[in-house]
C-alpha positions in Angstrom: -0.1 0.3 0.2 1.3 3.5 -1.0 2.7 5.5 2.1 3.0 9.5 2.2 6.9 9.0 2.7 7.9 9.3 -1.0 10.3 6.1 -2.1 12.8 8.3 -3.8 13.4 11.2 -2.1 15.3 13.9 -4.6 16.9 11.0 -6.5 14.8 12.0 -9.7 16.0 15.5 -9.5 19.4 14.6 -10.4 18.7 11.6 -12.0 16.7 13.8 -14.8 19.2 16.0 -14.5 22.1 14.0 -15.6 20.2 11.4 -18.2 20.0 14.7 -21.0 16.8 15.8 -20.8 16.1 19.6 -22.4 15.4 21.2 -19.4 13.8 24.7 -20.3 12.6 27.7 -17.7 11.6 27.1 -13.9 7.8 26.6 -13.4 8.0 26.4 -9.9 7.8 23.5 -7.5 4.6 21.1 -7.2 1.9 21.1 -5.2 1.6 20.0 -1.0 -0.7 17.6 -0.7 -1.1 17.2 2.8 -5.2 15.6 1.8 -3.7 12.1 2.3 -4.4 11.2 -1.7 -2.5 9.2 -3.8 -0.4 11.5 -6.1 -0.5 10.9 -9.6 1.2 12.2 -12.5 0.3 11.7 -16.1 2.6 12.9 -19.1 -0.6 13.5 -21.0 -3.9 15.1 -20.6 -5.6 11.6 -22.1 -3.6 9.8 -19.5 -3.9 11.7 -16.5 -8.4 12.3 -17.5 -8.0 8.1 -17.4 -6.5 8.3 -14.1 -9.2 10.8 -12.3 -12.1 9.1 -13.9 -10.9 5.4 -12.3 -9.0 7.0 -9.5 -11.8 9.2 -8.0 -11.6 11.0 -4.3 -8.6 8.9 -3.8 -6.2 10.2 -6.2 -4.4 13.8 -7.0 -3.4 14.0 -10.8 -1.3 16.5 -12.8 -0.8 16.2 -15.9 2.2 17.2 -17.6 1.4 18.0 -21.0 -1.8 20.8 -21.3 -3.4 22.2 -23.6 -1.6 22.4 -27.3 1.1 20.9 -26.0 3.1 19.3 -28.6 4.4 15.4 -26.7 6.8 14.8 -29.8 9.0 18.0 -29.1 8.3 18.1 -25.7 10.8 19.1 -23.0 10.8 18.8 -19.6 10.7 21.9 -16.9 12.4 22.1 -13.6 8.7 22.3 -12.2 8.0 18.8 -14.6 10.8 17.5 -12.7 9.2 18.2 -9.3 5.8 17.0 -10.2 7.9 13.5 -10.7 9.7 13.5 -7.7 6.1 14.1 -5.8 4.4 11.7 -7.6 3.7 8.6 -5.4 2.0 7.0 -9.2 3.9 8.4 -12.7 1.8 6.9 -15.6 2.7 7.1 -19.2 2.3 6.6 -23.0 4.7 4.5 -23.8 5.6 3.4 -27.5 8.1 6.5 -27.8 5.5 9.0 -27.3 7.2 10.4 -24.8 10.8 11.0 -26.6 13.4 11.4 -24.6 12.2 11.5 -21.6 11.1 7.6 -21.9 14.8 5.9 -20.5 14.4 8.4 -17.5 10.9 7.5 -17.1 12.0 3.9 -16.4 14.4 4.6 -14.6 12.7 6.2 -12.2 10.5 2.7 -11.3 13.6 1.8 -9.8 12.0 4.0 -7.1 8.3 4.4 -7.5 5.3 2.4 -9.5 5.4 3.6 -13.2 3.7 2.5 -15.9 3.1 3.0 -19.1 -0.8 2.3 -20.1 0.7 0.7 -23.6 1.8 -2.6 -21.6 -0.3 -4.8 -21.4 -1.9 -4.1 -25.3 -2.1 -6.8 -27.4 1.1 -6.1 -30.2 -1.3 -7.9 -32.5 -4.0 -4.9 -32.0 -1.0 -2.1 -32.5 -0.8 -0.3 -35.7 2.4 0.2 -37.4 4.4 3.6 -38.1 5.0 2.4 -41.5 4.1 -0.5 -43.2 6.1 -3.4 -42.8 8.4 -1.0 -39.6 8.0 -3.1 -37.1 7.7 0.4 -35.1 4.9 0.9 -33.4 2.5 4.4 -33.4 2.0 5.5 -30.1 -1.2 6.6 -30.7 -3.1 5.0 -29.4 -6.0 6.5 -28.2 -7.6 7.1 -31.5 -9.0 3.9 -30.7 -11.9 4.1 -28.7 -11.7 0.3 -27.7 -8.2 -0.2 -27.5 -8.0 2.7 -25.1 -9.8 0.7 -22.8 -6.7 -1.1 -22.5 -4.9 1.5 -21.4 -7.9 2.0 -18.5 -7.1 -1.3 -16.8 -3.8 -0.4 -16.9 -4.6 2.9 -14.8 -7.3 0.2 -12.8 -4.4 -2.5 -12.1 -1.6 0.2 -10.8 -3.9 1.4 -8.8 -5.0 -1.7 -7.5 -1.9 -2.5 -6.8 -0.6 0.1 -5.0 -4.1 0.7 -2.8 -5.6 -2.6 -2.7 -7.8 -2.1 0.9 -9.5 0.2 -2.1 -10.2 -2.3 -5.2 -13.4 -1.8 -5.4 -14.0 1.4 -6.0 -11.2 1.4 -8.6 -12.7 -1.3 -10.1 -16.6 0.1 -10.0 -15.4 2.7 -11.5 -13.0 1.3 -14.2 -16.0 -0.7 -14.9 -18.2 2.4 -15.3 -16.0 4.0 -17.9 -15.0 0.7 -20.1 -19.0 0.3 -20.8 -18.6 4.4 -22.0 -15.3 3.7 -24.1 -17.9 1.3 -25.7 -20.8 3.3 -26.1 -18.5 6.0 -27.3 -17.0 3.5 -30.1 -20.7 2.1 -31.0 -21.5 6.3 -31.7 -17.8 7.1 -33.7 -19.1 3.9 -36.1 -22.2 5.2 -36.9 -21.5 8.8 -36.8 -18.3 8.2 -39.9 -20.9 5.2 -41.7 -22.7 8.3 -42.8 -20.0 9.8 -44.7 -20.3 8.6 -48.4 -17.6 5.6 -49.4 -15.3 8.5 -51.5 -14.9 11.1 -49.3 -14.2 8.9 -45.7 -10.5 10.5 -46.4 -8.8 12.0 -43.4 -6.1 14.5 -44.1 -4.3 16.4 -41.2 -0.6 18.1 -40.9 0.7 14.8 -39.3 0.0 10.8 -39.2 -1.3 10.6 -36.3 -5.6 8.9 -36.8 -3.7 5.8 -38.0 -5.8 4.0 -35.2 -8.6 6.0 -36.0 -8.9 5.3 -40.0 -8.7 1.8 -39.1 -11.4 1.3 -36.6 -13.4 4.3 -38.2 -12.9 2.9 -42.0 -11.4 6.2 -43.4 -8.4 6.3 -45.0 -5.7 9.0 -43.7 -3.6 11.3 -45.4 -0.4 13.2 -42.5 1.8 16.0 -44.7 4.4 15.4 -42.0 5.0 12.1 -40.5 4.2 9.6 -37.3 5.9 12.9 -34.8 5.5 16.7 -35.7 10.3 16.6 -35.0 9.9 15.1 -38.9 10.5 17.8 -41.8 8.6 17.9 -44.8 9.2 19.7 -47.8 8.0 20.7 -51.3 7.8 17.5 -52.5 5.6 16.1 -49.3 3.2 19.5 -49.9 3.0 18.9 -53.4 2.2 15.4 -53.0 -0.7 15.7 -50.6 -2.1 18.7 -53.1 -1.7 16.2 -55.9 -4.2 13.6 -53.8 -6.8 16.4 -52.6 -7.2 18.0 -56.5 -7.3 13.8 -57.7 -9.8 12.4 -55.0 -12.1 15.7 -54.5 -11.0 15.6 -51.3 -14.1 18.3 -49.9 -12.2 19.5 -46.7 -8.7 18.9 -44.3 -8.1 19.6 -41.0 -6.1 21.4 -38.9 -4.8 20.3 -34.8 -4.9 21.7 -31.9 -1.8 21.1 -31.3 0.4 22.1 -34.9 0.8 25.5 -36.8 -1.8 25.6 -39.4 1.0 27.1 -41.8 1.5 23.6 -42.4 -1.5 22.7 -44.6 -2.8 26.1 -45.6 0.4 25.8 -48.0 -1.0 22.1 -49.3 -5.2 24.1 -49.4 -3.6 27.3 -52.0 -1.7 24.9 -53.7 -4.9 22.5 -54.3 -6.7 25.8 -55.5 -4.5 26.9 -57.8 -5.2 23.8 -59.7 -8.9 24.3 -59.4 -9.8 22.5 -56.3 -10.9 24.5 -53.6 -10.4 22.9 -50.0 -11.7 24.2 -46.3 -10.0 23.3 -43.4 -12.8 21.5 -42.1 -12.4 22.6 -38.5 -9.5 21.5 -35.3 -9.2 18.5 -34.3 -7.4 17.6 -30.8 -4.5 14.7 -31.8 -2.0 15.0 -29.4 -3.6 17.3 -26.5 -7.1 17.7 -25.3 -8.9 21.2 -25.1 -8.9 23.5 -21.6 -10.1 22.0 -18.5 -13.6 22.5 -18.0 -15.0 22.4 -20.9 -16.6 19.1 -23.1 -13.1 18.9 -25.1 -11.3 18.7 -21.9 -12.2 15.3 -21.4 -10.8 12.4 -23.6 -14.5 11.0 -24.4 -15.3 14.7 -24.8 -12.4 15.4 -26.9 -13.0 12.4 -28.9 -16.9 13.2 -29.5 -15.0 16.8 -31.0 -13.6 15.0 -33.2 -15.9 12.4 -34.2 -18.6 15.2 -34.7 -16.0 18.0 -36.8 -14.6 15.2 -38.8 -18.6 13.9 -40.2 -19.4 16.9 -40.4 -17.2 18.3 -43.3 -16.4 15.4 -44.8 -20.3 15.3 -46.0 -20.1 18.7 -46.7 -22.5 20.4 -44.2 
């Protein structure tokens, strides 16, 4: 069972500094928690949301990466290191979503519970970043049925560290997973109304592979799996020609990526006589602002589904 004593002490502060993690600024220390709750730190908003729902009143959860933050380019601040140090449990995405932080998080696991929420996902269900590459795509949250495995990992980790409250964790997790199954069915229904020839999702970077596979859409991104990859004039021209050839009516921008990358494609299509509109803003690597519907995983997912379905149907 978790005690309030920090198993790692201040060990992690030195580890992070020594691990060649790029540090920018000083965001201040973590909040003091004297309420007896389990202190949970999660790397992304989606994972933090799962921890909040499953943990309920037993946990106090903080996310390192807030709205609009791109995890592929993320660099930890001093304040983030303190949050990791002060946490009783740390959850992260895994599959190299966190980039250079991955090894640091694994080392931190030597002194406190650190769990990758993708650890128990069946390899056969993972999407490859490129066909035949053998490298898994980390954007697993875009398949609501697959995200259930992440919720199970959060549940089991909390139970292992706080077994006296197992019943509550299981009850909340079961309720949440039932909602995710309903969300999956909703996405299938809504996107199934898009005409077959228009079921093409074009975004700034190739983050929606799981989404396309789960809900019957062809997916194309200007950039690769990671926004750290560069795109050039050939990429812009290839995507422009694809939009013109398929007469795709809309493309989408992402909350965590500047619009200029995709706007250059639209300009090129317009010069060839094909008007393509921005169908809306999607949430890809981060959720919306806290307190808004899009500030929760389910609200963010429904927003994406509704935005995509409406735009591709030309409504």
